[in-house]
PDB file of N, CA, C and O in Angstrom:
ATOM      1  N   UNK A   1       0.699  -1.198   0.230  1.00  0.00           N
ATOM      2  CA  UNK A   1       0.072  -0.016   0.155  1.00  0.00           C
ATOM      3  C   UNK A   1       0.823   1.122   0.177  1.00  0.00           C
ATOM      4  O   UNK A   1       1.958   0.968   0.628  1.00  0.00           O
ATOM      5  N   UNK A   2       0.485   2.359  -0.223  1.00  0.00           N
ATOM      6  CA  UNK A   2       1.037   3.407  -0.634  1.00  0.00           C
ATOM      7  C   UNK A   2       0.412   4.873   0.460  1.00  0.00           C
ATOM      8  O   UNK A   2      -0.743   5.288   0.370  1.00  0.00           O
ATOM      9  N   UNK A   3       1.393   5.430   1.374  1.00  0.00           N
ATOM     10  CA  UNK A   3       0.745   6.192   2.408  1.00  0.00           C
ATOM     11  C   UNK A   3       1.895   7.587   1.941  1.00  0.00           C
ATOM     12  O   UNK A   3       3.006   7.509   1.417  1.00  0.00           O
ATOM     13  N   UNK A   4       1.317   8.487   2.257  1.00  0.00           N
ATOM     14  CA  UNK A   4       2.197   9.646   2.384  1.00  0.00           C
ATOM     15  C   UNK A   4       2.207  10.243   3.999  1.00  0.00           C
ATOM     16  O   UNK A   4       1.159  10.513   4.586  1.00  0.00           O
ATOM     17  N   UNK A   5       3.426  10.386   4.552  1.00  0.00           N
ATOM     18  CA  UNK A   5       3.898  10.908   5.676  1.00  0.00           C
ATOM     19  C   UNK A   5       5.020  11.468   5.780  1.00  0.00           C
ATOM     20  O   UNK A   5       5.959  11.399   4.987  1.00  0.00           O
ATOM     21  N   UNK A   6       4.941  12.161   6.972  1.00  0.00           N
ATOM     22  CA  UNK A   6       6.180  12.981   7.226  1.00  0.00           C
ATOM     23  C   UNK A   6       7.108  12.673   8.010  1.00  0.00           C
ATOM     24  O   UNK A   6       7.903  13.552   8.342  1.00  0.00           O
ATOM     25  N   UNK A   7       7.283  10.973   8.645  1.00  0.00           N
ATOM     26  CA  UNK A   7       7.851  10.796   9.255  1.00  0.00           C
ATOM     27  C   UNK A   7       8.178   9.106   8.888  1.00  0.00           C
ATOM     28  O   UNK A   7       7.283   8.541   8.260  1.00  0.00           O
ATOM     29  N   UNK A   8       9.555   8.183   9.291  1.00  0.00           N
ATOM     30  CA  UNK A   8       9.345   7.095   9.550  1.00  0.00           C
ATOM     31  C   UNK A   8       8.398   6.552  10.057  1.00  0.00           C
ATOM     32  O   UNK A   8       7.747   5.720   9.426  1.00  0.00           O
ATOM     33  N   UNK A   9       8.152   6.839  11.100  1.00  0.00           N
ATOM     34  CA  UNK A   9       6.406   6.451  12.317  1.00  0.00           C
ATOM     35  C   UNK A   9       5.328   6.754  11.428  1.00  0.00           C
ATOM     36  O   UNK A   9       4.724   5.946  10.722  1.00  0.00           O
ATOM     37  N   UNK A  10       5.177   7.728  11.501  1.00  0.00           N
ATOM     38  CA  UNK A  10       3.821   7.851  10.471  1.00  0.00           C
ATOM     39  C   UNK A  10       3.482   7.345   9.776  1.00  0.00           C
ATOM     40  O   UNK A  10       2.286   7.156   9.552  1.00  0.00           O
ATOM     41  N   UNK A  11       4.641   6.815   9.000  1.00  0.00           N
ATOM     42  CA  UNK A  11       4.531   6.054   7.341  1.00  0.00           C
ATOM     43  C   UNK A  11       4.069   4.609   8.068  1.00  0.00           C
ATOM     44  O   UNK A  11       3.095   4.011   7.610  1.00  0.00           O
ATOM     45  N   UNK A  12       4.808   4.074   9.219  1.00  0.00           N
ATOM     46  CA  UNK A  12       4.350   2.739   9.878  1.00  0.00           C
ATOM     47  C   UNK A  12       2.984   2.553  10.607  1.00  0.00           C
ATOM     48  O   UNK A  12       2.216   1.594  10.521  1.00  0.00           O
ATOM     49  N   UNK A  13       2.850   3.791  11.407  1.00  0.00           N
ATOM     50  CA  UNK A  13       1.300   3.735  11.805  1.00  0.00           C
ATOM     51  C   UNK A  13       0.232   3.626  10.952  1.00  0.00           C
ATOM     52  O   UNK A  13      -0.653   2.825  11.255  1.00  0.00           O
ATOM     53  N   UNK A  14       0.072   4.717   9.246  1.00  0.00           N
ATOM     54  CA  UNK A  14      -0.694   4.429   8.539  1.00  0.00           C
ATOM     55  C   UNK A  14      -0.535   3.070   7.983  1.00  0.00           C
ATOM     56  O   UNK A  14      -1.494   2.547   7.414  1.00  0.00           O
ATOM     57  N   UNK A  15       0.412   2.552   8.080  1.00  0.00           N
ATOM     58  CA  UNK A  15       0.428   1.663   7.178  1.00  0.00           C
ATOM     59  C   UNK A  15      -0.005   0.085   8.021  1.00  0.00           C
ATOM     60  O   UNK A  15      -0.518  -0.903   7.497  1.00  0.00           O
ATOM     61  N   UNK A  16       0.384   0.266   9.407  1.00  0.00           N
ATOM     62  CA  UNK A  16      -0.376  -0.807  10.209  1.00  0.00           C
ATOM     63  C   UNK A  16      -1.826  -0.912  10.175  1.00  0.00           C
ATOM     64  O   UNK A  16      -2.455  -1.925   9.868  1.00  0.00           O
ATOM     65  N   UNK A  17      -2.404   0.446  10.582  1.00  0.00           N
ATOM     66  CA  UNK A  17      -3.503   0.670  10.814  1.00  0.00           C
ATOM     67  C   UNK A  17      -4.787   0.217   9.440  1.00  0.00           C
ATOM     68  O   UNK A  17      -5.973  -0.085   9.570  1.00  0.00           O
ATOM     69  N   UNK A  18      -3.906   0.343   8.140  1.00  0.00           N
ATOM     70  CA  UNK A  18      -4.328  -0.073   7.124  1.00  0.00           C
ATOM     71  C   UNK A  18      -4.224  -1.464   7.040  1.00  0.00           C
ATOM     72  O   UNK A  18      -5.145  -2.016   6.437  1.00  0.00           O
ATOM     73  N   UNK A  19      -3.307  -2.192   7.506  1.00  0.00           N
ATOM     74  CA  UNK A  19      -3.589  -4.137   8.023  1.00  0.00           C
ATOM     75  C   UNK A  19      -4.533  -4.188   8.128  1.00  0.00           C
ATOM     76  O   UNK A  19      -5.453  -4.577   7.409  1.00  0.00           O
ATOM     77  N   UNK A  20      -4.421  -3.567   9.606  1.00  0.00           N
ATOM     78  CA  UNK A  20      -5.464  -3.605  10.753  1.00  0.00           C
ATOM     79  C   UNK A  20      -6.964  -4.128  10.228  1.00  0.00           C
ATOM     80  O   UNK A  20      -7.521  -5.196  10.482  1.00  0.00           O
ATOM     81  N   UNK A  21      -7.505  -2.821   9.270  1.00  0.00           N
ATOM     82  CA  UNK A  21      -8.678  -2.950   8.605  1.00  0.00           C
ATOM     83  C   UNK A  21      -8.597  -3.861   7.266  1.00  0.00           C
ATOM     84  O   UNK A  21      -9.491  -3.641   6.450  1.00  0.00           O
ATOM     85  N   UNK A  22      -7.943  -4.542   7.038  1.00  0.00           N
ATOM     86  CA  UNK A  22      -7.657  -5.005   5.805  1.00  0.00           C
ATOM     87  C   UNK A  22      -8.175  -6.326   5.504  1.00  0.00           C
ATOM     88  O   UNK A  22      -7.386  -7.259   5.646  1.00  0.00           O
ATOM     89  N   UNK A  23      -9.565  -6.625   5.046  1.00  0.00           N
ATOM     90  CA  UNK A  23      -9.679  -8.484   5.067  1.00  0.00           C
ATOM     91  C   UNK A  23      -8.750  -9.396   4.787  1.00  0.00           C
ATOM     92  O   UNK A  23      -8.843 -10.536   5.241  1.00  0.00           O
ATOM     93  N   UNK A  24      -7.484  -8.918   3.809  1.00  0.00           N
ATOM     94  CA  UNK A  24      -6.491  -9.502   3.226  1.00  0.00           C
ATOM     95  C   UNK A  24      -5.185 -10.442   4.618  1.00  0.00           C
ATOM     96  O   UNK A  24      -4.462 -11.432   4.510  1.00  0.00           O
ATOM     97  N   UNK A  25      -5.427  -9.579   5.647  1.00  0.00           N
ATOM     98  CA  UNK A  25      -4.663 -10.273   6.638  1.00  0.00           C
ATOM     99  C   UNK A  25      -5.127 -10.594   8.194  1.00  0.00           C
ATOM    100  O   UNK A  25      -5.707  -9.948   9.066  1.00  0.00           O
ATOM    101  N   UNK A  26      -4.563 -11.952   8.091  1.00  0.00           N
ATOM    102  CA  UNK A  26      -5.503 -12.603   9.391  1.00  0.00           C
ATOM    103  C   UNK A  26      -5.208 -11.913  10.480  1.00  0.00           C
ATOM    104  O   UNK A  26      -6.193 -11.307  10.903  1.00  0.00           O
ATOM    105  N   UNK A  27      -4.226 -11.761  11.117  1.00  0.00           N
ATOM    106  CA  UNK A  27      -3.422 -11.396  12.100  1.00  0.00           C
ATOM    107  C   UNK A  27      -2.020 -10.254  11.949  1.00  0.00           C
ATOM    108  O   UNK A  27      -1.102 -10.375  11.139  1.00  0.00           O
ATOM    109  N   UNK A  28      -2.206  -8.990  13.128  1.00  0.00           N
ATOM    110  CA  UNK A  28      -0.701  -8.321  12.956  1.00  0.00           C
ATOM    111  C   UNK A  28      -0.525  -8.421  14.361  1.00  0.00           C
ATOM    112  O   UNK A  28      -1.516  -8.256  15.073  1.00  0.00           O
ATOM    113  N   UNK A  29       0.602  -8.672  14.885  1.00  0.00           N
ATOM    114  CA  UNK A  29       1.545  -9.136  15.976  1.00  0.00           C
ATOM    115  C   UNK A  29       2.578  -8.237  16.335  1.00  0.00           C
ATOM    116  O   UNK A  29       2.969  -7.328  15.603  1.00  0.00           O
ATOM    117  N   UNK A  30       3.104  -8.537  17.675  1.00  0.00           N
ATOM    118  CA  UNK A  30       4.775  -7.544  17.922  1.00  0.00           C
ATOM    119  C   UNK A  30       5.732  -8.131  17.029  1.00  0.00           C
ATOM    120  O   UNK A  30       6.715  -7.439  16.765  1.00  0.00           O
ATOM    121  N   UNK A  31       5.654  -9.097  16.589  1.00  0.00           N
ATOM    122  CA  UNK A  31       6.662  -9.534  15.847  1.00  0.00           C
ATOM    123  C   UNK A  31       6.301  -9.400  13.962  1.00  0.00           C
ATOM    124  O   UNK A  31       6.811 -10.028  13.033  1.00  0.00           O
ATOM    125  N   UNK A  32       5.227  -8.316  13.953  1.00  0.00           N
ATOM    126  CA  UNK A  32       5.163  -8.471  12.440  1.00  0.00           C
ATOM    127  C   UNK A  32       5.987  -7.084  11.709  1.00  0.00           C
ATOM    128  O   UNK A  32       5.889  -5.932  12.130  1.00  0.00           O
ATOM    129  N   UNK A  33       6.712  -7.472  10.658  1.00  0.00           N
ATOM    130  CA  UNK A  33       7.561  -6.537  10.169  1.00  0.00           C
ATOM    131  C   UNK A  33       7.023  -5.828   8.952  1.00  0.00           C
ATOM    132  O   UNK A  33       6.449  -6.401   8.026  1.00  0.00           O
ATOM    133  N   UNK A  34       7.269  -4.467   9.033  1.00  0.00           N
ATOM    134  CA  UNK A  34       6.948  -3.435   8.629  1.00  0.00           C
ATOM    135  C   UNK A  34       7.726  -2.963   7.816  1.00  0.00           C
ATOM    136  O   UNK A  34       8.417  -2.129   8.401  1.00  0.00           O
ATOM    137  N   UNK A  35       8.088  -3.072   6.403  1.00  0.00           N
ATOM    138  CA  UNK A  35       8.958  -2.721   5.431  1.00  0.00           C
ATOM    139  C   UNK A  35       8.416  -1.513   4.781  1.00  0.00           C
ATOM    140  O   UNK A  35       7.425  -1.441   4.055  1.00  0.00           O
ATOM    141  N   UNK A  36       9.378  -0.392   5.228  1.00  0.00           N
ATOM    142  CA  UNK A  36       8.675   1.006   4.784  1.00  0.00           C
ATOM    143  C   UNK A  36       9.650   1.311   3.567  1.00  0.00           C
ATOM    144  O   UNK A  36      10.870   1.168   3.645  1.00  0.00           O
ATOM    145  N   UNK A  37       8.937   1.772   2.369  1.00  0.00           N
ATOM    146  CA  UNK A  37       9.913   2.140   1.169  1.00  0.00           C
ATOM    147  C   UNK A  37      10.119   3.805   0.942  1.00  0.00           C
ATOM    148  O   UNK A  37       9.092   4.379   0.579  1.00  0.00           O
ATOM    149  N   UNK A  38      10.864   4.327   1.048  1.00  0.00           N
ATOM    150  CA  UNK A  38      10.829   6.103   0.893  1.00  0.00           C
ATOM    151  C   UNK A  38      11.146   5.949  -0.542  1.00  0.00           C
ATOM    152  O   UNK A  38      12.025   5.209  -0.987  1.00  0.00           O
ATOM    153  N   UNK A  39      10.168   6.892  -1.397  1.00  0.00           N
ATOM    154  CA  UNK A  39      10.174   7.117  -2.498  1.00  0.00           C
ATOM    155  C   UNK A  39      11.295   8.077  -2.850  1.00  0.00           C
ATOM    156  O   UNK A  39      12.142   7.863  -3.717  1.00  0.00           O
ATOM    157  N   UNK A  40      11.211   9.152  -2.091  1.00  0.00           N
ATOM    158  CA  UNK A  40      12.477  10.642  -2.753  1.00  0.00           C
ATOM    159  C   UNK A  40      12.525  11.014  -1.524  1.00  0.00           C
ATOM    160  O   UNK A  40      11.608  11.459  -0.833  1.00  0.00           O
ATOM    161  N   UNK A  41      14.238  10.722  -1.097  1.00  0.00           N
ATOM    162  CA  UNK A  41      14.999   9.884  -1.798  1.00  0.00           C
ATOM    163  C   UNK A  41      14.761   8.899  -1.477  1.00  0.00           C
ATOM    164  O   UNK A  41      14.029   8.655  -0.518  1.00  0.00           O
ATOM    165  N   UNK A  42      15.549   7.701  -2.493  1.00  0.00           N
ATOM    166  CA  UNK A  42      14.866   6.268  -2.135  1.00  0.00           C
ATOM    167  C   UNK A  42      15.597   5.963  -0.993  1.00  0.00           C
ATOM    168  O   UNK A  42      16.614   6.591  -0.699  1.00  0.00           O
ATOM    169  N   UNK A  43      15.055   4.837  -0.175  1.00  0.00           N
ATOM    170  CA  UNK A  43      14.905   4.309   1.191  1.00  0.00           C
ATOM    171  C   UNK A  43      14.347   3.398   1.561  1.00  0.00           C
ATOM    172  O   UNK A  43      13.157   3.661   1.383  1.00  0.00           O
ATOM    173  N   UNK A  44      14.477   2.011   2.176  1.00  0.00           N
ATOM    174  CA  UNK A  44      14.131   1.395   2.507  1.00  0.00           C
ATOM    175  C   UNK A  44      14.456   1.329   4.335  1.00  0.00           C
ATOM    176  O   UNK A  44      15.592   1.510   4.772  1.00  0.00           O
ATOM    177  N   UNK A  45      13.386   1.073   5.143  1.00  0.00           N
ATOM    178  CA  UNK A  45      13.667   0.489   6.437  1.00  0.00           C
ATOM    179  C   UNK A  45      12.765  -0.553   6.642  1.00  0.00           C
ATOM    180  O   UNK A  45      11.919  -0.959   5.844  1.00  0.00           O
ATOM    181  N   UNK A  46      13.020  -0.989   7.848  1.00  0.00           N
ATOM    182  CA  UNK A  46      11.964  -1.844   8.366  1.00  0.00           C
ATOM    183  C   UNK A  46      11.728  -1.625  10.025  1.00  0.00           C
ATOM    184  O   UNK A  46      12.706  -1.434  10.747  1.00  0.00           O
ATOM    185  N   UNK A  47      10.772  -1.653  10.409  1.00  0.00           N
ATOM    186  CA  UNK A  47      10.472  -1.413  11.361  1.00  0.00           C
ATOM    187  C   UNK A  47       9.449  -2.921  12.408  1.00  0.00           C
ATOM    188  O   UNK A  47       8.558  -3.549  11.835  1.00  0.00           O
ATOM    189  N   UNK A  48       9.682  -3.102  13.304  1.00  0.00           N
ATOM    190  CA  UNK A  48       8.761  -4.389  14.036  1.00  0.00           C
ATOM    191  C   UNK A  48       7.518  -3.540  14.388  1.00  0.00           C
ATOM    192  O   UNK A  48       7.562  -2.343  14.106  1.00  0.00           O
ATOM    193  N   UNK A  49       6.547  -3.987  14.907  1.00  0.00           N
ATOM    194  CA  UNK A  49       5.350  -3.448  15.308  1.00  0.00           C
ATOM    195  C   UNK A  49       5.363  -3.436  16.678  1.00  0.00           C
ATOM    196  O   UNK A  49       4.526  -2.787  17.306  1.00  0.00           O
ATOM    197  N   UNK A  50       6.561  -4.340  17.424  1.00  0.00           N
ATOM    198  CA  UNK A  50       6.968  -4.698  18.602  1.00  0.00           C
ATOM    199  C   UNK A  50       7.282  -3.017  19.047  1.00  0.00           C
ATOM    200  O   UNK A  50       6.946  -2.474  20.100  1.00  0.00           O
ATOM    201  N   UNK A  51       7.998  -2.434  17.942  1.00  0.00           N
ATOM    202  CA  UNK A  51       8.887  -1.116  17.917  1.00  0.00           C
ATOM    203  C   UNK A  51       8.202  -0.015  17.953  1.00  0.00           C
ATOM    204  O   UNK A  51       8.431   1.044  18.536  1.00  0.00           O
ATOM    205  N   UNK A  52       7.187  -0.402  17.166  1.00  0.00           N
ATOM    206  CA  UNK A  52       5.999   1.052  17.090  1.00  0.00           C
ATOM    207  C   UNK A  52       5.462   1.209  18.297  1.00  0.00           C
ATOM    208  O   UNK A  52       5.111   2.278  18.796  1.00  0.00           O
ATOM    209  N   UNK A  53       5.379  -0.134  18.894  1.00  0.00           N
ATOM    210  CA  UNK A  53       4.522   0.080  19.693  1.00  0.00           C
ATOM    211  C   UNK A  53       4.994   0.536  21.316  1.00  0.00           C
ATOM    212  O   UNK A  53       4.251   1.027  22.166  1.00  0.00           O
ATOM    213  N   UNK A  54       6.363   0.233  21.445  1.00  0.00           N
ATOM    214  CA  UNK A  54       7.003   0.873  22.602  1.00  0.00           C
ATOM    215  C   UNK A  54       7.258   1.935  22.596  1.00  0.00           C
ATOM    216  O   UNK A  54       7.601   2.558  23.601  1.00  0.00           O
ATOM    217  N   UNK A  55       7.107   2.603  20.977  1.00  0.00           N
ATOM    218  CA  UNK A  55       7.268   4.203  20.999  1.00  0.00           C
ATOM    219  C   UNK A  55       6.291   4.812  21.562  1.00  0.00           C
ATOM    220  O   UNK A  55       6.236   5.660  22.453  1.00  0.00           O
ATOM    221  N   UNK A  56       5.376   4.178  20.816  1.00  0.00           N
ATOM    222  CA  UNK A  56       3.676   4.990  21.097  1.00  0.00           C
ATOM    223  C   UNK A  56       3.179   5.006  22.646  1.00  0.00           C
ATOM    224  O   UNK A  56       2.306   5.769  23.060  1.00  0.00           O
ATOM    225  N   UNK A  57       4.034   3.816  23.628  1.00  0.00           N
ATOM    226  CA  UNK A  57       3.807   3.809  24.506  1.00  0.00           C
ATOM    227  C   UNK A  57       4.810   4.392  25.613  1.00  0.00           C
ATOM    228  O   UNK A  57       5.105   3.921  26.712  1.00  0.00           O
ATOM    229  N   UNK A  58       5.326   5.799  24.850  1.00  0.00           N
ATOM    230  CA  UNK A  58       6.016   6.398  26.006  1.00  0.00           C
ATOM    231  C   UNK A  58       7.515   6.365  25.864  1.00  0.00           C
ATOM    232  O   UNK A  58       8.296   6.971  26.598  1.00  0.00           O
ATOM    233  N   UNK A  59       7.785   5.723  25.015  1.00  0.00           N
ATOM    234  CA  UNK A  59       9.736   5.457  24.667  1.00  0.00           C
ATOM    235  C   UNK A  59       9.987   6.548  23.903  1.00  0.00           C
ATOM    236  O   UNK A  59      10.938   6.382  23.140  1.00  0.00           O
ATOM    237  N   UNK A  60       9.419   7.690  23.843  1.00  0.00           N
ATOM    238  CA  UNK A  60      10.292   8.856  22.997  1.00  0.00           C
ATOM    239  C   UNK A  60      11.298   9.452  24.553  1.00  0.00           C
ATOM    240  O   UNK A  60      11.007   9.690  25.725  1.00  0.00           O
ATOM    241  N   UNK A  61      12.481   9.491  23.772  1.00  0.00           N
ATOM    242  CA  UNK A  61      13.723  10.010  24.665  1.00  0.00           C
ATOM    243  C   UNK A  61      14.180  11.824  24.521  1.00  0.00           C
ATOM    244  O   UNK A  61      14.866  12.616  25.168  1.00  0.00           O
ATOM    245  N   UNK A  62      13.322  11.857  23.253  1.00  0.00           N
ATOM    246  CA  UNK A  62      14.110  13.283  23.094  1.00  0.00           C
ATOM    247  C   UNK A  62      12.482  13.922  22.573  1.00  0.00           C
ATOM    248  O   UNK A  62      11.383  13.384  22.434  1.00  0.00           O
ATOM    249  N   UNK A  63      13.152  15.765  22.325  1.00  0.00           N
ATOM    250  CA  UNK A  63      11.616  16.521  22.139  1.00  0.00           C
ATOM    251  C   UNK A  63      11.097  16.070  20.875  1.00  0.00           C
ATOM    252  O   UNK A  63       9.929  15.715  20.714  1.00  0.00           O
ATOM    253  N   UNK A  64      12.171  16.091  19.790  1.00  0.00           N
ATOM    254  CA  UNK A  64      11.635  15.181  18.741  1.00  0.00           C
ATOM    255  C   UNK A  64      11.091  13.983  18.664  1.00  0.00           C
ATOM    256  O   UNK A  64      10.470  13.723  17.634  1.00  0.00           O
ATOM    257  N   UNK A  65      11.181  13.040  19.650  1.00  0.00           N
ATOM    258  CA  UNK A  65      10.664  11.480  19.631  1.00  0.00           C
ATOM    259  C   UNK A  65       9.206  11.643  19.888  1.00  0.00           C
ATOM    260  O   UNK A  65       8.335  10.826  19.591  1.00  0.00           O
ATOM    261  N   UNK A  66       9.014  12.974  20.567  1.00  0.00           N
ATOM    262  CA  UNK A  66       7.887  13.369  21.655  1.00  0.00           C
ATOM    263  C   UNK A  66       6.779  13.780  20.241  1.00  0.00           C
ATOM    264  O   UNK A  66       5.680  13.297  19.967  1.00  0.00           O
ATOM    265  N   UNK A  67       7.256  14.421  19.815  1.00  0.00           N
ATOM    266  CA  UNK A  67       6.549  14.874  18.856  1.00  0.00           C
ATOM    267  C   UNK A  67       5.993  13.768  17.542  1.00  0.00           C
ATOM    268  O   UNK A  67       4.891  13.701  16.998  1.00  0.00           O
ATOM    269  N   UNK A  68       7.141  13.045  17.337  1.00  0.00           N
ATOM    270  CA  UNK A  68       6.779  11.692  16.233  1.00  0.00           C
ATOM    271  C   UNK A  68       5.952  11.111  17.091  1.00  0.00           C
ATOM    272  O   UNK A  68       4.853  11.031  16.542  1.00  0.00           O
ATOM    273  N   UNK A  69       5.912  10.488  18.586  1.00  0.00           N
ATOM    274  CA  UNK A  69       4.787  10.010  19.078  1.00  0.00           C
ATOM    275  C   UNK A  69       3.405  10.585  19.283  1.00  0.00           C
ATOM    276  O   UNK A  69       2.359   9.952  19.428  1.00  0.00           O
ATOM    277  N   UNK A  70       3.565  11.781  19.271  1.00  0.00           N
ATOM    278  CA  UNK A  70       1.898  12.595  19.201  1.00  0.00           C
ATOM    279  C   UNK A  70       1.669  12.821  17.851  1.00  0.00           C
ATOM    280  O   UNK A  70       0.457  12.644  17.731  1.00  0.00           O
ATOM    281  N   UNK A  71       2.017  13.040  17.026  1.00  0.00           N
ATOM    282  CA  UNK A  71       1.964  12.893  15.459  1.00  0.00           C
ATOM    283  C   UNK A  71       1.326  11.058  15.085  1.00  0.00           C
ATOM    284  O   UNK A  71       0.638  10.563  14.192  1.00  0.00           O
ATOM    285  N   UNK A  72       1.786  10.710  15.903  1.00  0.00           N
ATOM    286  CA  UNK A  72       1.715   9.046  15.172  1.00  0.00           C
ATOM    287  C   UNK A  72       0.465   8.466  16.134  1.00  0.00           C
ATOM    288  O   UNK A  72      -0.173   7.519  15.674  1.00  0.00           O
ATOM    289  N   UNK A  73       0.129   8.940  17.310  1.00  0.00           N
ATOM    290  CA  UNK A  73      -1.233   8.501  18.600  1.00  0.00           C
ATOM    291  C   UNK A  73      -2.336   9.625  17.682  1.00  0.00           C
ATOM    292  O   UNK A  73      -3.524   9.317  17.576  1.00  0.00           O
ATOM    293  N   UNK A  74      -1.831  10.846  17.093  1.00  0.00           N
ATOM    294  CA  UNK A  74      -3.076  11.141  16.639  1.00  0.00           C
ATOM    295  C   UNK A  74      -3.485  10.494  15.466  1.00  0.00           C
ATOM    296  O   UNK A  74      -4.700  10.578  15.291  1.00  0.00           O
ATOM    297  N   UNK A  75      -2.648   9.652  14.292  1.00  0.00           N
ATOM    298  CA  UNK A  75      -3.077   8.912  13.359  1.00  0.00           C
ATOM    299  C   UNK A  75      -3.829   7.948  13.575  1.00  0.00           C
ATOM    300  O   UNK A  75      -4.840   7.802  12.889  1.00  0.00           O
ATOM    301  N   UNK A  76      -3.488   7.040  14.622  1.00  0.00           N
ATOM    302  CA  UNK A  76      -4.254   6.242  14.727  1.00  0.00           C
ATOM    303  C   UNK A  76      -5.393   6.148  15.751  1.00  0.00           C
ATOM    304  O   UNK A  76      -6.046   5.158  16.080  1.00  0.00           O
ATOM    305  N   UNK A  77      -5.490   7.703  16.269  1.00  0.00           N
ATOM    306  CA  UNK A  77      -7.096   7.951  16.628  1.00  0.00           C
ATOM    307  C   UNK A  77      -7.835   8.264  15.771  1.00  0.00           C
ATOM    308  O   UNK A  77      -9.023   8.390  16.067  1.00  0.00           O
ATOM    309  N   UNK A  78      -7.456   8.469  14.595  1.00  0.00           N
ATOM    310  CA  UNK A  78      -8.691   8.825  13.446  1.00  0.00           C
ATOM    311  C   UNK A  78      -9.113   7.797  12.895  1.00  0.00           C
ATOM    312  O   UNK A  78     -10.000   7.871  12.045  1.00  0.00           O
TER     313      UNK A  78
END
């Protein structure tokens, strides 16, 4: 699927949200791997659902991470 996001974590949250609502996916658990491909500039990242959950559960350690956490939580809330 394709999403538009301002950060890796926001892209992961948008992808996770889409996966959870998809009839094509049986289950999404902590060990589920999310592969994120950045179009411009080209790059690829992998994040585990467990890592994303840890960030959203208050794992932010810097002001920038706190902002990412809040933005990601806002996306999940919609």
